C-alpha positions as CSV (number, residue, x, y, z in Angstrom):
1,M,-20.3,-10.3,14.3
2,D,-21.6,-7.0,15.6
3,N,-21.6,-3.8,13.6
4,Q,-18.7,-2.2,15.5
5,E,-16.5,-5.2,14.7
6,L,-17.6,-5.1,11.1
7,L,-16.6,-1.4,10.9
8,Y,-13.2,-2.3,12.4
9,H,-12.5,-4.8,9.7
10,Y,-13.6,-2.4,7.0
11,F,-11.2,0.4,8.2
12,S,-8.4,-2.1,8.7
13,N,-8.9,-3.5,5.2
14,S,-9.5,-7.0,6.5
15,L,-13.1,-7.7,5.4
16,T,-13.6,-11.2,4.0
17,S,-15.8,-11.6,0.9
18,E,-18.7,-12.6,3.0
19,Q,-18.2,-9.7,5.4
20,E,-18.0,-7.3,2.4
21,I,-21.4,-8.5,1.2
22,L,-22.9,-8.0,4.7
23,F,-21.2,-4.6,5.0
24,Q,-22.6,-3.3,1.7
25,N,-26.1,-4.7,2.6
26,L,-26.1,-2.8,5.9
27,L,-25.0,0.4,4.2
28,E,-28.0,0.1,1.9
29,T,-30.6,-1.1,4.5
30,D,-29.6,0.1,7.9
31,A,-29.7,3.9,8.3
32,K,-28.1,3.9,11.8
33,F,-25.2,1.8,10.5
34,K,-24.7,4.0,7.6
35,A,-24.7,7.1,9.8
36,Q,-22.2,5.5,12.1
37,F,-20.0,4.6,9.2
38,E,-20.0,8.1,7.8
39,F,-19.1,9.5,11.2
40,E,-16.2,7.2,11.7
41,K,-15.0,7.6,8.1
42,D,-14.9,11.4,8.6
43,L,-13.1,10.8,11.9
44,K,-10.6,8.5,10.2
45,E,-9.6,11.4,8.0
46,A,-9.1,13.6,11.0
47,V,-7.0,11.0,12.8
48,K,-4.8,10.5,9.8
49,S,-3.9,14.2,9.7
50,H,-0.2,14.8,10.2
51,E,-0.5,18.2,11.9
52,T,-2.0,18.5,15.4
53,D,-3.8,21.7,14.6
54,N,-5.4,20.3,11.5
55,L,-6.4,17.2,13.4
56,K,-8.1,19.3,16.1
57,A,-9.9,21.4,13.5
58,K,-11.1,18.4,11.6
59,L,-12.4,16.7,14.8
60,Q,-14.3,19.9,15.6
61,E,-15.9,19.8,12.1
62,V,-16.8,16.2,12.6
63,E,-18.4,16.8,16.0
64,S,-20.2,19.9,14.6
65,G,-21.5,17.8,11.7
66,I,-22.8,15.1,14.1
67,N,-24.5,17.8,16.3
68,S,-26.3,19.2,13.2
69,K,-27.4,15.7,12.1
70,Q,-28.9,15.1,15.6
71,K,-31.7,17.6,14.7
72,K,-32.8,15.4,11.7
73,S,-31.8,12.4,13.8
74,I,-31.0,9.0,12.5
75,F,-29.3,8.4,15.8
76,N,-27.6,10.4,18.5
77,Y,-24.0,10.2,19.8
78,S,-23.4,11.4,23.3
79,N,-20.1,13.1,24.1
80,L,-19.0,9.9,25.7
81,A,-19.8,7.9,22.6
82,I,-17.8,10.3,20.5
83,A,-14.8,10.1,22.8
84,A,-15.1,6.3,22.7
85,S,-15.2,6.2,18.9
86,I,-12.1,8.5,18.8
87,A,-10.3,6.2,21.2
88,V,-11.3,3.1,19.2
89,L,-10.1,4.7,15.9
90,I,-6.9,5.8,17.4
91,G,-6.4,2.2,18.5
92,W,-7.1,1.0,14.9
93,F,-4.6,3.3,13.3
94,G,-2.1,2.5,16.1
95,Y,0.2,4.4,18.3
96,S,2.6,4.9,15.4
97,T,0.1,7.2,13.6
98,F,1.0,10.0,16.0
99,F,4.3,9.1,17.7
100,S,6.2,6.6,15.5
101,T,6.7,5.6,11.9
102,N,3.7,5.2,9.6
103,Y,5.1,2.3,7.6
104,T,2.0,1.9,5.4
105,S,2.1,5.6,4.3
106,L,5.8,5.5,3.6
107,Y,5.4,2.4,1.4
108,E,2.3,3.7,-0.4
109,D,3.8,7.1,-1.0
110,N,7.0,5.7,-2.5
111,Y,6.0,2.5,-4.3
112,N,5.5,2.7,-8.1
113,E,5.6,-0.2,-10.5
114,Y,8.9,-0.1,-12.4
115,P,8.2,0.9,-16.1
116,N,9.1,-1.3,-19.0
117,T,12.4,0.1,-20.1
118,V,13.9,-2.8,-22.0
119,F,11.4,-4.0,-24.6
120,T,9.7,-1.8,-27.1
121,I,6.1,-3.0,-27.8
122,T,5.1,-2.5,-31.4
123,R,2.3,-3.9,-33.7
124,S,4.6,-5.3,-36.3
125,E,4.3,-9.1,-36.8
126,D,7.9,-9.8,-36.4
127,Q,7.6,-8.6,-32.8
128,N,4.9,-11.2,-32.0
129,S,7.1,-13.1,-29.6
130,L,6.8,-14.6,-26.1
131,E,8.8,-11.7,-24.7
132,R,6.4,-9.2,-26.3
133,E,3.5,-11.1,-24.8
134,A,5.1,-10.9,-21.4
135,F,5.6,-7.2,-21.5
136,V,2.2,-6.4,-23.0
137,A,0.7,-8.2,-20.1
138,Y,3.0,-6.4,-17.7
139,E,2.2,-2.9,-19.0
140,A,-1.5,-3.8,-18.8
141,K,-1.0,-4.8,-15.2
142,N,-2.1,-8.4,-15.9
143,Y,0.6,-9.5,-13.5
144,Q,-0.4,-13.2,-13.4
145,T,-0.2,-13.5,-17.2
146,A,3.0,-11.6,-17.2
147,L,4.5,-13.8,-14.5
148,N,3.5,-17.0,-16.2
149,T,5.2,-15.8,-19.4
150,F,8.3,-14.5,-17.6
151,E,8.5,-17.9,-15.9
152,V,8.9,-19.6,-19.3
153,L,11.3,-16.9,-20.5
154,S,13.5,-17.3,-17.5
155,E,14.0,-20.9,-18.3
156,E,14.9,-20.1,-21.9
157,S,16.7,-16.8,-21.7
158,P,19.9,-15.6,-19.9
159,K,18.7,-12.0,-20.0
160,D,19.0,-10.7,-16.5
161,Y,16.1,-8.2,-16.8
162,I,13.7,-11.1,-17.1
163,R,14.3,-12.0,-13.5
164,F,13.8,-8.3,-12.5
165,Y,10.4,-8.0,-14.2
166,K,9.4,-11.4,-12.9
167,A,10.0,-9.9,-9.4
168,Q,8.0,-6.8,-10.3
169,S,5.1,-9.1,-11.3
170,Y,5.2,-10.8,-7.9
171,L,5.1,-7.3,-6.3
172,G,2.1,-6.5,-8.4
173,L,0.4,-9.7,-7.1
174,E,1.5,-8.7,-3.6
175,D,3.6,-11.8,-3.1
176,N,6.4,-9.9,-1.4
177,E,8.3,-13.0,-0.3
178,K,8.9,-14.3,-3.8
179,A,9.7,-10.8,-5.1
180,K,12.2,-10.4,-2.3
181,T,13.9,-13.6,-3.1
182,L,14.4,-12.6,-6.7
183,F,15.5,-9.1,-5.9
184,K,18.1,-10.5,-3.5
185,Q,19.4,-12.8,-6.2
186,I,19.8,-9.9,-8.6
187,T,21.8,-7.9,-6.1
188,K,24.1,-10.8,-5.6
189,E,24.5,-12.1,-9.1
190,H,23.8,-9.3,-11.7
191,Q,25.2,-6.0,-12.6
192,N,22.0,-4.7,-14.1
193,F,19.1,-3.5,-12.0
194,V,21.0,-3.9,-8.7
195,A,20.2,-0.4,-7.5
196,E,16.6,-0.8,-8.5
197,S,16.3,-4.1,-6.8
198,T,17.9,-2.6,-3.7
199,W,15.2,0.1,-3.7
200,Y,12.4,-2.4,-3.9
201,L,14.0,-4.5,-1.1
202,A,14.0,-1.3,1.0
203,L,10.3,-0.7,0.3
204,I,9.4,-4.3,1.1
205,A,11.3,-4.0,4.4
206,I,9.3,-0.8,5.1
207,K,6.0,-2.6,4.3
208,E,7.0,-5.4,6.7
209,K,7.9,-2.8,9.4
210,D,11.5,-4.0,9.4
211,K,13.2,-0.6,10.1
212,T,16.7,-2.1,10.5
213,Q,16.7,-3.9,7.2
214,A,15.1,-1.0,5.4
215,R,17.8,1.4,6.7
216,T,20.5,-1.0,5.5
217,Y,19.2,-1.1,2.0
218,L,18.6,2.7,1.9
219,E,22.0,3.5,3.2
220,N,23.5,1.2,0.5
221,L,21.6,3.2,-2.1
222,V,22.7,6.6,-0.8
223,V,26.3,5.6,-0.6
224,N,26.7,3.5,-3.7
225,Y,24.1,4.5,-6.3
226,D,22.4,7.4,-7.9
227,Y,19.0,5.6,-8.5
228,N,16.4,7.3,-6.2
229,K,19.2,8.6,-4.0
230,D,17.2,11.6,-2.9
231,K,14.1,9.5,-2.1
232,A,16.3,7.1,-0.2
233,Q,17.7,9.9,1.9
234,E,14.2,11.2,2.7
235,L,13.1,7.8,3.8
236,L,16.1,7.4,6.0
237,E,15.2,10.7,7.7
238,A,11.6,9.5,8.1
239,L,12.8,6.2,9.7
240,N,14.9,8.0,12.3
């Protein structure tokens, strides 16, 4: 794998564990690679700018920085190389960065783990229960432990919120398919957490770049519920 491909995988968050080791080693031992990485990292920030004027200004700052570094010279970029790097990075972030929906940003800006609102965690001995264990793990973001415990609880307890927090644990583990299945069951079978489940179904659809399905869930929220109604309206506008 050449260095350019390695950088591509880094900026697209797709490095394998072996590639991560190689990447870190190159940063520490290869001055040219490190300089190229720093250049493209700066350029990435410019490309992600939402405003054209800001983007142009940041690109000028990056190019100016490269020109000043040429005097100390680890390596030199020609104007053609700079243009090529810009073109490659624009390709990485996709056409949608400038002209269409940035699904990743919409998801990351709106996703938050749902707080524990149903079980008060205390230190008293009489609260030392399986349910307490599950929510202690959940609040600590130990999602696998929480999930394992919620699994047991869901077999023993009719409480509808167990299924909801089980779905949240799957989200924390980035298992969107299993989370989605549970959220859908909640919207069909339960009165509690229906609006909240609909919200998270919308976010999953956004993450999966399913605009039609996302809009369906968001429109349902705006029309039928108060939960995150304003945020749902903002997301609908962003998805237009």
